[in-house]
C-alpha positions as CSV (number, residue, x, y, z in Angstrom):
1,M,51.2,-46.9,2.6
2,E,47.7,-45.5,3.0
3,I,44.9,-43.6,1.4
4,K,43.5,-40.7,3.4
5,I,40.3,-39.0,2.5
6,K,38.9,-36.1,4.5
7,N,35.5,-34.4,4.1
8,L,35.3,-35.2,0.4
9,T,32.4,-33.7,-1.5
10,K,31.4,-34.0,-5.1
11,I,28.5,-32.0,-6.6
12,Y,26.9,-32.8,-9.9
13,K,23.9,-30.9,-11.2
14,N,23.2,-29.5,-7.8
15,I,23.2,-33.0,-6.2
16,K,25.8,-34.1,-3.7
17,V,27.0,-37.4,-5.3
18,L,29.5,-37.6,-2.4
19,D,28.7,-35.8,0.8
20,N,31.5,-35.2,3.3
21,V,33.2,-38.6,2.9
22,S,36.1,-39.4,5.2
23,L,38.1,-42.6,5.6
24,E,41.6,-44.1,5.8
25,I,42.7,-47.3,4.0
26,H,45.8,-49.4,4.8
27,N,47.3,-52.5,3.2
28,G,45.1,-55.3,2.2
29,V,41.7,-55.5,0.5
30,F,39.3,-52.8,1.6
31,G,35.6,-53.0,0.6
32,L,33.5,-50.2,-0.8
33,L,29.9,-51.5,-0.6
34,G,26.8,-49.8,-1.8
35,E,23.8,-49.9,-4.1
36,N,24.1,-48.7,-7.7
37,G,24.1,-45.0,-7.6
38,A,25.5,-44.8,-4.1
39,G,28.6,-42.9,-5.3
40,K,31.1,-45.7,-5.4
41,T,32.3,-45.3,-9.0
42,T,32.5,-41.5,-8.5
43,L,34.8,-42.0,-5.5
44,M,37.0,-44.5,-7.4
45,E,37.3,-42.0,-10.3
46,I,38.3,-39.2,-8.0
47,I,41.0,-41.3,-6.3
48,S,42.3,-42.3,-9.6
49,T,42.6,-38.6,-10.7
50,L,40.1,-39.1,-13.5
51,L,37.4,-36.8,-11.9
52,P,37.8,-33.5,-10.1
53,F,36.1,-32.9,-6.8
54,D,34.5,-29.8,-5.1
55,D,35.7,-29.9,-1.6
56,G,37.9,-32.0,0.8
57,E,41.3,-33.5,0.7
58,I,42.7,-36.8,-0.7
59,E,46.2,-38.2,-0.1
60,V,47.5,-41.3,-1.8
61,A,50.7,-42.6,-0.3
62,G,51.4,-39.1,1.0
63,L,50.7,-37.5,-2.4
64,N,48.0,-34.9,-2.8
65,V,45.6,-36.0,-5.6
66,K,44.7,-32.5,-6.6
67,K,48.3,-31.1,-6.6
68,E,50.2,-34.1,-7.7
69,P,48.0,-36.2,-10.0
70,L,50.8,-37.5,-12.3
71,K,52.8,-38.8,-9.4
72,V,49.6,-40.5,-8.0
73,C,49.1,-42.2,-11.4
74,E,52.6,-43.6,-11.3
75,I,51.9,-45.7,-8.2
76,L,48.3,-46.6,-9.0
77,G,46.6,-49.4,-11.0
78,Y,42.9,-49.2,-12.0
79,L,40.4,-51.7,-13.3
80,P,37.3,-49.6,-14.1
81,Q,33.8,-51.0,-14.1
82,K,33.6,-51.2,-17.9
83,F,36.9,-52.5,-19.1
84,D,37.3,-53.8,-22.6
85,F,39.8,-53.6,-25.5
86,F,39.8,-53.8,-29.3
87,P,38.2,-57.2,-30.0
88,K,40.5,-58.3,-32.9
89,V,43.7,-57.7,-31.0
90,T,45.5,-60.4,-29.1
91,L,46.2,-60.3,-25.4
92,E,49.9,-60.1,-26.1
93,E,49.5,-57.1,-28.5
94,S,47.0,-55.4,-26.1
95,F,49.4,-55.8,-23.2
96,D,52.4,-54.5,-25.2
97,Y,50.4,-51.4,-26.1
98,L,49.3,-50.8,-22.5
99,C,52.9,-51.2,-21.3
100,K,54.0,-48.5,-23.7
101,L,51.2,-46.2,-22.3
102,K,52.8,-46.9,-18.9
103,G,56.1,-45.5,-20.2
104,M,57.8,-48.9,-20.7
105,N,59.8,-48.1,-23.9
106,N,62.2,-51.1,-23.9
107,S,60.8,-54.0,-25.8
108,E,62.6,-56.6,-23.7
109,S,61.3,-55.1,-20.5
110,R,57.8,-55.1,-22.0
111,K,58.1,-58.7,-22.9
112,Q,59.2,-59.6,-19.4
113,E,56.3,-57.6,-17.9
114,I,53.8,-59.3,-20.2
115,N,55.0,-62.8,-19.2
116,L,55.1,-61.9,-15.5
117,R,51.6,-60.3,-15.3
118,L,49.8,-62.8,-17.5
119,Q,51.5,-65.6,-15.5
120,E,50.2,-63.9,-12.3
121,V,46.6,-64.1,-13.5
122,G,46.8,-67.4,-15.2
123,L,46.6,-66.1,-18.8
124,L,50.1,-66.8,-20.1
125,S,49.0,-69.7,-22.2
126,E,46.2,-67.6,-23.7
127,Q,48.3,-64.6,-24.9
128,K,47.9,-65.4,-28.6
129,K,44.1,-65.3,-28.3
130,Y,42.0,-62.3,-29.5
131,I,40.2,-60.3,-26.9
132,Q,36.8,-61.3,-28.4
133,E,37.6,-65.0,-27.7
134,L,37.9,-64.5,-24.0
135,S,35.3,-65.4,-21.5
136,G,34.0,-62.8,-19.0
137,G,36.3,-64.2,-16.3
138,M,39.3,-64.1,-18.6
139,K,38.6,-60.5,-19.5
140,Q,38.5,-59.5,-15.9
141,R,41.7,-61.3,-15.2
142,F,43.3,-59.4,-18.1
143,G,41.9,-56.2,-16.5
144,I,43.7,-57.1,-13.3
145,A,46.9,-57.9,-15.2
146,Q,46.9,-54.4,-16.9
147,A,46.3,-52.8,-13.5
148,L,49.4,-54.6,-12.2
149,I,51.7,-53.2,-14.8
150,G,54.7,-51.6,-13.1
151,N,53.8,-53.3,-9.8
152,P,51.7,-50.5,-8.3
153,K,51.2,-50.4,-4.6
154,I,47.6,-49.3,-4.8
155,I,45.0,-50.9,-7.1
156,L,41.4,-49.7,-7.5
157,I,38.9,-52.3,-8.8
158,D,35.3,-51.3,-9.6
159,E,32.5,-53.9,-9.8
160,P,34.8,-56.7,-10.9
161,T,32.4,-59.7,-10.7
162,V,29.3,-58.3,-12.4
163,G,28.3,-60.7,-15.2
164,L,30.6,-63.5,-14.1
165,D,29.4,-67.0,-13.4
166,P,29.8,-68.5,-9.9
167,H,33.0,-70.3,-10.7
168,E,34.6,-67.2,-12.4
169,R,33.5,-65.1,-9.4
170,I,35.2,-67.4,-6.9
171,S,38.4,-67.6,-9.0
172,F,38.4,-63.8,-9.2
173,R,38.0,-63.4,-5.4
174,N,40.9,-65.8,-4.8
175,L,43.0,-63.8,-7.3
176,I,42.3,-60.5,-5.5
177,T,43.2,-62.1,-2.1
178,R,46.5,-63.5,-3.5
179,I,47.8,-60.3,-5.0
180,S,46.8,-58.1,-2.0
181,R,49.6,-59.2,0.4
182,D,51.8,-56.0,0.0
183,K,49.3,-53.7,-1.6
184,I,46.2,-51.6,-1.0
185,I,43.3,-52.9,-3.0
186,L,40.1,-50.9,-3.0
187,L,37.3,-53.2,-4.1
188,S,34.1,-51.4,-5.0
189,T,30.9,-53.5,-5.5
190,H,27.2,-53.9,-4.7
191,I,27.6,-57.7,-4.3
192,V,27.8,-58.3,-0.6
193,Q,29.5,-61.8,-1.0
194,D,32.4,-60.2,-2.8
195,I,33.1,-58.2,0.3
196,A,32.4,-61.0,2.8
197,S,34.9,-63.3,1.0
198,T,37.8,-60.9,0.6
199,C,37.7,-57.9,3.0
200,K,38.3,-57.4,6.7
201,N,37.4,-53.8,6.6
202,L,34.8,-51.8,4.6
203,M,32.8,-48.7,4.1
204,V,29.1,-48.7,3.2
205,L,28.0,-45.8,1.0
206,Q,24.3,-44.8,0.8
207,K,23.3,-42.0,-1.4
208,G,26.7,-40.4,-1.2
209,K,27.1,-40.6,2.6
210,V,29.1,-42.9,4.7
211,N,26.7,-45.3,6.4
212,Y,29.3,-47.4,8.0
213,F,33.1,-47.5,8.3
214,G,35.0,-50.2,10.1
215,S,35.5,-54.0,10.2
216,T,33.2,-56.5,8.7
217,I,33.1,-58.4,12.0
218,D,31.9,-55.3,13.9
219,L,29.3,-54.7,11.2
220,I,28.0,-58.2,11.5
221,N,27.9,-57.9,15.3
222,K,25.4,-55.1,14.9
223,V,22.7,-57.6,14.1
224,R,23.9,-60.5,16.4
225,G,20.8,-61.7,18.3
226,K,18.5,-59.9,15.8
227,V,18.3,-62.4,12.9
228,W,15.6,-65.1,13.0
229,L,14.2,-68.0,11.1
230,Y,10.5,-68.7,11.1
231,N,8.6,-71.5,9.3
232,I,5.1,-71.0,7.8
233,L,2.9,-73.7,6.5
234,D,0.8,-71.6,4.1
235,D,1.3,-68.8,1.6
236,E,0.6,-66.0,4.0
237,I,3.8,-64.2,4.9
238,P,3.5,-62.6,8.4
239,H,4.6,-59.0,8.9
240,V,8.1,-58.7,10.3
241,D,10.3,-55.7,11.1
242,L,12.9,-56.3,8.3
243,F,12.4,-59.1,5.8
244,V,15.6,-60.7,4.4
245,S,14.7,-63.8,2.4
246,L,12.6,-66.8,2.1
247,Q,13.4,-70.4,1.2
248,D,11.1,-73.2,0.1
249,K,11.6,-76.2,2.5
250,G,9.1,-78.5,0.7
251,S,6.4,-78.8,3.5
252,S,6.9,-75.3,4.7
253,I,8.5,-71.9,3.8
254,E,11.3,-70.6,5.9
255,I,11.6,-66.8,6.2
256,R,14.7,-65.0,7.4
257,Y,14.1,-61.7,9.0
258,I,15.7,-59.1,11.4
259,A,13.8,-58.0,14.5
260,D,14.4,-57.0,18.1
261,N,11.1,-58.8,19.1
262,P,10.7,-62.0,17.1
263,L,7.6,-63.9,16.2
264,Q,6.7,-66.6,18.6
265,G,8.3,-69.8,17.5
266,S,11.2,-68.2,15.7
267,I,14.7,-69.6,15.9
268,S,17.8,-67.4,16.3
269,T,20.4,-67.8,13.6
270,E,24.0,-66.7,12.9
271,P,24.0,-63.3,11.2
272,T,25.8,-62.7,7.9
273,L,27.3,-59.6,6.3
274,E,24.2,-59.4,4.0
275,D,21.9,-59.3,7.1
276,A,24.0,-56.5,8.6
277,Y,24.1,-54.6,5.3
278,I,20.3,-54.7,4.9
279,Y,19.9,-53.7,8.6
280,I,22.1,-50.6,8.5
281,N,20.5,-49.5,5.2
282,R,17.1,-50.3,6.6
283,K,16.0,-51.6,3.2
284,E,12.9,-53.7,3.5
285,L,12.8,-56.3,0.8
286,T,9.6,-57.4,-0.9
287,V,8.5,-61.0,-1.3
């Protein structure tokens, strides 16, 4: 089971939203990382057959997306960036309707599917609640549940943790990891920690182009030996090659930065995926 994308290009109003994108995705959670406007949602909508593209080829489990879109939809689940439902409808009623849209016409089969999928995401006891009564984390879990209808082998998830509190975000990451054992899950986000916590492999998109494709470990290794900590005793921040962050230590301020030639007195530190992401995007942050 795999997704193959070759030389994919999407043009909108004379702008290449996706520019010659190529990648292969296999079982497990694959991260799609990039800033807002990088082209992530466009790529997800193209794979899910919702959006046409101008050039290139896409195969999902051996099916041509352009020639066999209905067959692709049958094996694919999708949680879009903005997922909501009628506020004054219960989870149970909503899920029953979504099962019908998936072609499940037998009421007993739908009932079994509702119980199974809501159980998987920890919402079985909440099925009589109205959608408007759910927290942000519960809505996202409901979104995952509907994407699991029919047990698809490929699931696309777009910006799933935006707006969630830290506890909900961690719970959602754990859920994604748990359901990924025999599936391809494509996780699109601009939140680096979501990728770091769930993905062994990723692609970084920057303005529609592939900036990196490979393992998270190999990406982190690109900045190994280049990440430094430096303590200052006043408010004057020294110039560094690539500033990452600062932290108030009480009697001093510690800055974290990336450089080949560090400031005198700097201490080398273990790099993170966030360090590596900033490095390959060459985005200098302001203090």
